[in-house]
Structures are given as structure tokens and as C-alpha cells.
N, C-alpha and C positions, 0 to 999 in steps of 0.2 A: 854564905854556900861558898866552898871555896873552889870546887873545879866547876864548871859551868853544865850545869843540867840539862839533858835532852828534852826539849818540851814537847816535842811530837808525844814523846811517849805517856805523857801525865794524861789523867783522868781529869776531868773537871774539881772533882772533891780535890785532887790531889794539887792544881795547879790554884785553887781557893785559899790551903795551906802557906803553898810555895808565895802567895802574893803577900799575905798579913807577914810571913817570915823576915820577909822585903821592907816593909812598914806598910806598904798599900792595901786599901779596903777590900775584900775577900771579892765585890761584886763587879771586880776590875777582871778575875778569871774569865767571867763571861764571854765579855768581849774578845779578851784573844784566842779565849777559845773556838768562838765563831771566824776569827782574823787566820786562824790558821787552820781550821776542817770546814769551815762554809766557804771561806773565800781564796782559801789555798794560797795564803799569802808564803811567798819565800824569801823574806827577812822583814826583821821589827822596820826598816823604816818605811815597809808598807802600808803598815797599822795607823792612816792618819788619823784616826780617833780618837788617837792617846796622844795623852800630852809626851812633850819633847822628854819632858825629867823621865817618866816611866819608860820611854822605849831606851832612853839609854842605860835604867836600870836592867831590862830584860836583856839589853845585848851583854851586860857585864856579867850579867848570873845565867843566862841562857844562850843554848845555840840550836837552831833548828836545821839539822841533817838532811842532806842532800844527796842526790845521784849523780854520778857523771855517766854519758850517755858515751859509749866506747864504739856501736858497731848496731848497727839497725839491717834484718834483713829483710825483704819484704817476698812473699809469694806472688810469683806472677798464676798463680794457678787459683789464688783466694784471697790471697788480700792477707793473709796470714801476717803478722807482723814479729820477728825476734829480736830483743833486746839484749846486748852484753851491756851492762853496767857493772862501773866501776865504786866501791866504794869508798869512804873517806880514810881507809886504812890501806887501800892499794887492793885488798882483796875485789875480785868479780863475778859476777852473779848473773842468770841468766832470768828472763822473764818474755811470756809471749802475749800478743792480743788476736783472738780470734775473731771474727765477726759472722753476727747471726744472725736472722732476717728479727728477732727480737731486742738486737743492740752489741753493746762489744762484750766480751768475757775477755778477762786476763787468767795468766796462768803464773803464779808468783813462786818464788823462794821461799821456802825458810831456814835454809841454813849455808854455809858456803862448803857444799862436798858434802857427803854423807856417808855414814859408816854402817849402813846396816849391810852392804855388802849385797845387793838383791842380783843375780845370776846376769842379767840382761841389760840390766843399766849403767849409761855410761856415768851419771850422776856419783856413783860410789868407787869408781876409780880413783886411787890419792886420798879417797877418807874422807873423814870428814874435819875441816878446818877450823870453823867455831861457830856457832850461834847464832841467826841473824836474831838485831832488835826488834821490837813491836815498830818502832820508826822507819827502819829500813824496810820491812816488810810493806808498810803502812807507801812507803818512800814508791816503791814498785806500781804501786796501782796509782798513785797521784804523777807521776811522771809521766806516765802512757797514758791517761787519761788527757795530761797539756799538752802531750807530744798529739794526740788522735783528735781534740778540739772536741770533745765529747766525753759525758761522762758513763763512767763506767757501770754497767749495769749487773753483771756477775763476775763473783773471783772463786777460783779456784787455787787453792793450794797442794798442788801436785808438782811444781817446780824441782827444782836442786833441794834433796833434805828430808828429812821426816819428822813431819810438822810435831808428833805425838814425843819427839826426842828432844823438844825445844819448846817442852809444855807450856810455861809461865809465860814467855812471852808471845805467843801463838792466844793464849786466853786473853792478855791484853791487846793483841791486835784486835783480836774479835770485838771486845769491850768497844774499844775506842773507834774503829770501822761500823758497827753496829750504832751508835750511840746516837740517840734522835736530836738531842741538841747539837751532832757535829756532822760528820761524815753520812749519815745517815740510810748505810745501805742497809738494805735488810739481811739481816742475820740468815733469813730463809736461801737467800740468794746466793750463798755460800757454802762449797762444797772442801770440806778436809779430807785428804787421803793417809791413809796410814797402813804401813805392812802387817800392824797388829801387837801393839805394845799394851798387851790386854788392861795392865795396874791406872794408865791414861786412857784407855778405852772408859772404865767406870767413872775416871775422876771427873772425864769432859760430862759426860750424861748429867752428872751431878751438876753442872756447872750451871744450868741453865737457860744456856744459849743452842736453839734450835738450829742448829748448823746441819748440812745433811754429809753424813760419815762415809766416806768410802774405804773398803777395804781391800787392799790387794790381794786378792786371792790368788789367782794366779795358777791354784792346779786344784785337782777332787779332790783329792785323800792326803794324808799327814805324810804320807813315804815322796809319796812327788813332790807336796811343798816344800822338802826339806832340800832337795835338789836346786829348788828355781832360789828359796827364799831363805837364807841362816838363823834369821830369828826365828824359825818356827821348830828350832831344835831347843829355843826357849822359853816357846809358847807353845805348846801344840794348840793343833788345829780345834778341837773339839771346845776348849776351853776358850780360845778367839772368836768363835760363834756363839759361845754364850756369853762371852762379854756385848758383841754386837746386838742380840735380842734384848739385853740392858739398856743398851742403847737406843735403840726404837719405844722400849716400853715406858723410860723417861720422858723421850723429845716426841713420840709419835712419829718422827722421822724416816721416812720408807730407808731400809737399807742399800747400798749400791756396792756392788760384788765389780770390782776391776779383775779382767780375767785376758792378761796376755797371752794370744795365740803363739804358740813355739813349734814351728817343724818336728816332728816327732815325738812329743815332747806330753801335749795334754789336749791333743783334740781327735784322736780315736773316737769310733763309737762307745767304747768302752768308757772312755774317759764321761760323754755326754751323759749315759747313763747313772755313773758313781756323782756327777755334778749335780744333776737334778735330783737324785736322791739327799744327796749332801744339804741341800738349800730348800727341801720340798716343805710345805707350811710358815717357811718366814716370807713375811713382807718386804720384797727383795726385788731388787732388779738386777739381771747380770748385765754387763758391757763388758761385749768383746773387744779385743786392741788386738790389731796388728800387730805383730814385735816389729819394734826398728831395730834392723840389724847394727849391732856396734861393731867397731872393728877390731876390739880387739875379745874381742867374744864370739863364740862360734855360733851364738843361735840363729837361727832363719825362719822368717818367716812363710805360713805355710802358703800353698795355692788360695787361691780368693773362693774358688768353690770348695774346696775342703773345709774353709769357715763358714760359708754360706750352709753346707751340708750340717756342719756341727751347732748354727743357730735352729736349723730347719727340727732336728732332733733334739733339742731341750723345750725349743716349745711346742710340740707334738703329747711333750710330758709334764704341758702344764707350766712352764716356767716362764717370766717376764724376760727378755732378752731383743739388746741392738748390736748392733757392728758400729762401734764407733765410728763417725766420720773423720777420714784422715784429714787433717789442717796441716799445711807446711810440708809438702811431703820434698818442694825443692830445696828449701833450706835448712836440712836438719831440723826438721821440728821437736826430734824426741830430747828430753829432761838432758842435760848433759853434755850435749854433741856441742856447741856452739862456746861454752867455757871452756871445753875439754882441746879444741882445736885452737881458741887463741893462744892458753897457756904453752903447748908447744911450740907454736912459733916462737 
């Protein structure tokens, strides 16, 4: 091994092969894997059950990546925390901790920036810089868990970036965090958000990973969706919905539709009728999200009464729907806002 290998990205089977390559017995991999993913060791020196010689070999051939905390904002309203992390190459990302009655949930980023161009999102301003590695995704969960002093119960991959645009690293992350020999987080407690990259929806369905898939729908028709999500020009709404149906058929996981409510765009009575007709017959749930205003965009959220009226119209048509509880309103909780303000400074 010439360059140091990122050991957090290695599966147990890969680590066994790595041990043999450096002249060690393959069973050592299980010990190291437990130190990394059960005890969350931040250095090889902490792995005290290993011999000094093996720890020196690990130090020579591998590295354990980490994040540096630049800023933490804590909501006075609900205790939500927003983290700004520096990566080892100097790029910055953001993550969010949310507290619920059932425990803590962490929203993580999958890319530095984003290239999807969704009109109301701050993450996409400035475009995509690069993908995150599986370990950089994992480190967000581990670092927040360490700072919070408790185990993370749920992970949503809805921060900056389009997870299915970083497909290989996403799948590797899911396999590592869901490994019963490692992090042991149930994949059923993980939600992956996508704006609708059709080929990778099919690919994820065939991976055998029972995560919840949430589609950023945001409009009840192809024409309206094109105005909000440029990806709609490449993948038409009917083929996106067909892919989501395939995902449900392969995993049995109910489909979630994320629907950002934008004033004057998508919450009229006519929109409610079109949306109900669009998803009728699907095993799905619609999550209405009052859009977070972004300085560089003209979009505004509707009045709360209008969103409530929109929800009632959907419910009358037999659609399962809720209005997402707003978390961290006082700390710029929307994706990309903290990173954007930091870069501007």
C-alpha cells in the first residue's frame, strides 16, 4: 500500500483482505472493525487490545478521517443543532441534529454543494464542488453522536447534495452504517432523499437495502415541476413515479413524497386536485414542507392557513399527508444556508 487507505470506508470483508496484504491474520480485521464502528476509536493508539506492532502497521498504511467543527448553532425554540464541519481538504459541509420524543435524528450532507439546481434551495447556489466519501458521510453521524453524548436513532440524507448523484459512496455508507457487526443502525431508520435520478432509483431498489426513499416532488404536474426542478427536463414525471413504484415493489417501503409549499406556485385548490389524482393508488405519504425563503431566490412560503387548507383538501381525497414540523426556524435550518453564509464571510 503506497498511499494511506481511508479505513472507515472499508467493509469487514475488504479489511480482511487488507490485513492479509500487510502480513496479518484476517481475524484481526474483526477486532479493528469493532474498534472503529462499535467503540468509535478516533486513533489507532486507542485500540489497546491490538499489539503495538500492529498499531504501528495500521498507522503506516491507513488513516482514520475526521471532521473539524467550525460552528454549532442551537435553536432556542426546540434544541435543534446545526453544525458546520470542515473536511480535511478545507471544504465545508453542514449537518443537523433534531430531537424527537423517540430520540435524536441526524440530517447529513452527501456532497459539497449540489448541481441539481432546484430553484428554492440554497445548497445548489455555486454548484457542486465534489462528492463526499462514505467515511465523510459516516463521520457526520459519529461526530454529532459524540458531541450529543447519545446514540443516533435515525439518519436522513437530505442535507446538501443529491445522494443518488453520489451513488457508489451512498451505497457504501449504507452498507457500513447498517452492518450488524458494526454501526448496527437499522436501515429502516434511514431515509434517502432524491429529486428523481431515475436509473439510480432502479439501481437502489435492487441493492437489497430497505431504506425509505423520499422523492422531492414539489409539484403536481410535469409543467409545474419543470419550473422548480431542472432535473424534470431530463426525467419526466411519469417515469419518475414509475421508478418509485418499482422501488416500493422491491423493498416494500412506503414511498414518501416531499412537497415544498411555495406561495403562488403549487398550493392552490387546483393543485390539490391534481396532486391527489397523481398519487392516487400508490402506497405513499405526502410531507408538506413550508419552503424556507432563500435570499437569492424570490420564492416565499404560503400563509399557514393556506397550507392547512391544502392539507385538508388532500385528506378529503384519501391521501395520507402531514405538514412537516419546522425545526430550527431561528438558526437558518434550511439546507445550505449556514454553509452559504460562512463562505460569504
